[in-house]
N, C-alpha and C positions, 0 to 999 in steps of 0.2 A: 659293433653293432649286436646288442642283445636285449632281450626282454629279462625280468626277473620275479620272482616271488621271495617276501623277506616278512615272515612270519614274528612275533614276540612267543619266546618259549617259557609263556605263563599258563599254557595249560593245553591239551589234548586240541587239535585241528578238527573243527566238525564240519558238516557237510557244504556249509556256506563258503566256508574255508577252500576246503579241497576244492569246490564247484570254480572258484577264481582262480586257485593254483592251475586248475587244468587249462582255463580261457588262456591266461600266460603262456603256459606250455604251447599250446595249440599255435596261440599266435606268433610266438616267436619261432616255433619249428618250421611250420607252414611256410613261413615265408624265409625260410632258412637262416635264421639269425639263431645267434648264440642263445644259452639260456642259463640264469644264474640265481643261486640261491644264497638269501643273506638272512643270518638271524639278528633280527632288531633285540638285543639284549642288553642295551644300554643301562638299565637298573639292574645292577647283578643281585639286589637283596630279594625281586621279584623273579627275575630269571632262574631257571631251573635246568640244568644241563641233561639230565634224563630227559625231561619233556622235551628238550631240544631233540634230544637223539629220537624220541618216539616219534616226531613229526617229522622228521628225515625218513623214518621207516615207513611211515604212511604215505608218504611222495613215492618212495621206491616199489610200493605194493601196488599204487596205481598204475604204475611203469611209468614216471616224471623223473626223467634225468634230468641231469645238470651239468655244465662246462665247469671245471677246476674245481677246488676248493670252495669250501663254505665260509664265506666272510662272515665274521661276528665282530659288532659296533662295539664290543666291550673293549676289544682290542687295540680301538681306534681312536682313542680320546686326542691322541696328539694332533691328527690330522682336524678334529672339530676346533682344538684350541687355534689351529693354523690359520683358520679360516673366520673365528672371532676376531683374532689379530688384525686380518685383514680389514675385517668391518670398521675395528675401533680405529684405525688410521685413516678411516674416512668420517669421522667422527658422528659414526650411526651408531653407536653402541651406548648404553647408559645404566646405571645401578638401580634396581628397583627394593624393594624395601616391603613392598605389599604382602599381607599375608594373604592365602585364599580368601579367608571370610572377609575380608577388609574388600578384596575386589569385587566379591560377589556383590556386598552391600553396596558398594559404588555403583556398580552396573546396574543394581534395583533403581537405584535414585536419580537415574539418568536417562536418559534418551538415547535409544542406541543408533549409530551411525546406519545409514542406510545401504542395505548389503553386507553389512558387516559380518564376518564368521560368528558362531555361536559363541556366545562367551568374550566376545571383543574386549581386550584391555581398555579403560578409559582412559588411560595416560596420566595416573597419578602422581607417577614419579618422574614424569618426563621431563618437568623443569625445576627441579630440586636444588638451591643454592648449593654452593659447597658446604656452607656451614649446616645448611641441614641434612645433608649425607653425613657430616660427621657425628652430628649428634644422634642418627638413628645407628651408626656402627658403634658409638661408646655406649650406646642400651642393648647392645649384644645381638642386634637384629643383620645376619647374614644375606646380603644382597644377592640376588639374581640378577643377570644382564638382559637385558631387552634391546631390540631392534628398535631404532629410531625411524619410522616410516612416515608420519605427518596424514596419514589416514588415505594415501593414495591407491587408485583403482588400477587392477590388474584384468585384462581381457585375455581370453582364449577359447581355444577351439576343442571341446572333446569328441572322442571317436565317436562315442554314443550320443551322449548328451547335447552337443551341439554347441552354439556360442554360450560362452559362462562369463561373467566378470563378477568381481568383488572387490570391497576395500581391504585392504590390510590393516589390521591391528599391529601393535608394537609387539609384536612375536618375542616370546623368551628365546633366549640362545644356549643360555646355561642356570639351570637351576640354582635355587640357594645352597645345594648342598654340593655343588660343583659336578654335576651331572649333567653332560651336553644335552639341548633339547631336541625331540626328536624330529622337527621341522628343519633344523640345520644339518643333522645327522644324517638325513635320508637324502638331502640336496648333495651333501659333501659326497657320500656313497656312490650316488647315482653317477655322477660326475667322473668319480675316478675308477669305476667300474665300466665306464662305457656303455652305459644303457640309454639306450635310446626310445624304448617303449615301457610305460609303465601302465600295467594291468592292476586295477585295484578295486574295492569295494566302492560304490558311490557314496559310501556314508564319510570318504573323505575328500568328497569334490570341492566342500567349503575352504578346506587348508591348501588347496592347490594354488590360488593366487598367491599366498604368504611364501610358497617354494618356487614359486617362478618368479617372484620379486627377488628372493635371494639369489638364484641361479645368474639375474641380470647383475647384482650387484658384486658378485663374485667373479664375473666373467665365464660363468659356465653354460653350455650347449642347452637349449629345454629339451627335454624329451617328448613324444607324443604319450599323451592320457589318455586310458581307455578305462571309464568308471563304468564298473557294470553292477547291475541293479542285486540287491541282495537276494538272499534266501530268507523268507520268512513261514512262520507257522502258521497253523490255522488260524490263530487269535489276530494274525497280520503283525505280530511283532517280530523282530529278528531272531533269528535262529539261536537257541540257547538250550542248555541241558534239560530245562523243565518240558522240552517237545517231545522228549522221549530217548530213542536211541538215534543219535545225531553224530557221532562219531566212528570210526573206522571199527574200533574195538568193539563197541557196543554192537553194532551190527555182525561184526564177525561171530560173537557169542550168540546172534539171534540166526546163525546160518547164513548169512549172506556175504558172498565171496565179495573181494573187491573187483571184480571184473563186471558184477551185477550191480555195482556202486558207480564204477565209470558208467555204466549204459543207464544209470539214472541220470547223472550228470549231462549225457549227452542227449537224453530224452529232453531232460530241461531248456538246453539251448537249440532244440530240433533238430537234433544230429541223429537222432534214432527212433525207430518205431518202438509201440508199446509192446511189440513179440519179442524185440533184443532186449527187453529191461530183464526178463527171466532168463534168457541165454546168458544175458552178458557179453560184454565188449571190450575188447582190447583198445588200449587208450591209440596204438599205432593206426588202428584203423579208422579213426577219427580224423587225420592230417587231410586225408584227401577230401572231406568233406565238409572240412573246416571255412567259413566265409566271416571273418571279422563284420563286414558291413551288417550280415543281418542277426548279429548277436540281439538278444531279447531289450526292450528298452522298460520294461517293468519287473518288478520282483518276481521270484520265482515261490510259490507256495509248497512247502515239502510235506507230505503226508507219507508214513510210515509203510502205509497197504501199498504204496507203489514201488516201493524195491524189491527187486525178485519177481514182480509179476502183475 
């Protein structure tokens, strides 16, 4: 039984990422569970080993430890291929020759299914004949692989947002460049690593029905989901570089210690007083204060003046 944090090594972790990592760590450790870190570096062209090392250093600087070695998805393609083969054996996989632009135009011209995830695939290639597929291959269009779902709806209970349901579109399993898709990889890895609790940002809530369906089709157990609200800037938008000093490196340059960053995170979760924000807190001090049922239900607004005093 374990929780996990699984960043993509494409840029430094910002305060929103670090806050989510802290919640995941606290939730696992406070319950006596293991805690894992996984690098979601499927796209080796975008993933950067130096960035990955920096992310791990930031987690360690905040006092977030993990069990075992860090798993890297770029080293696990054979496991994902095996899962796709199992789905194909159930006649649940088909080739999709659509470009992103074609899919976008098709979505614009058709009504979306109720409760479908954003950008839901409209099924353009689902029922192509064998001849039509051959013609597209002959034209030099490499196919992606999609899951045949027939728009079924999946319901689940999230620990923060409560009852949630959504229709599942024909999600990509493997991109047309041969790279396994995120939704498949995360399902395979969570099952293989024994992850029983998934704590992540609630921007991923609409993807969860897709992942639960894949878990069921592959015979995997369903972890408990905890989707936490994001950190936003003064403008109400998701935290980003434009909001100023938002990484541990930025804040260190400004004279803010990791313990003060942790105190800010704790304050955003209702686990610290304003006075403690100036003094700083050790992550271990928060274990006895943490109560998952009391996690905030709304986004937290970041104001740089709040850190350190």
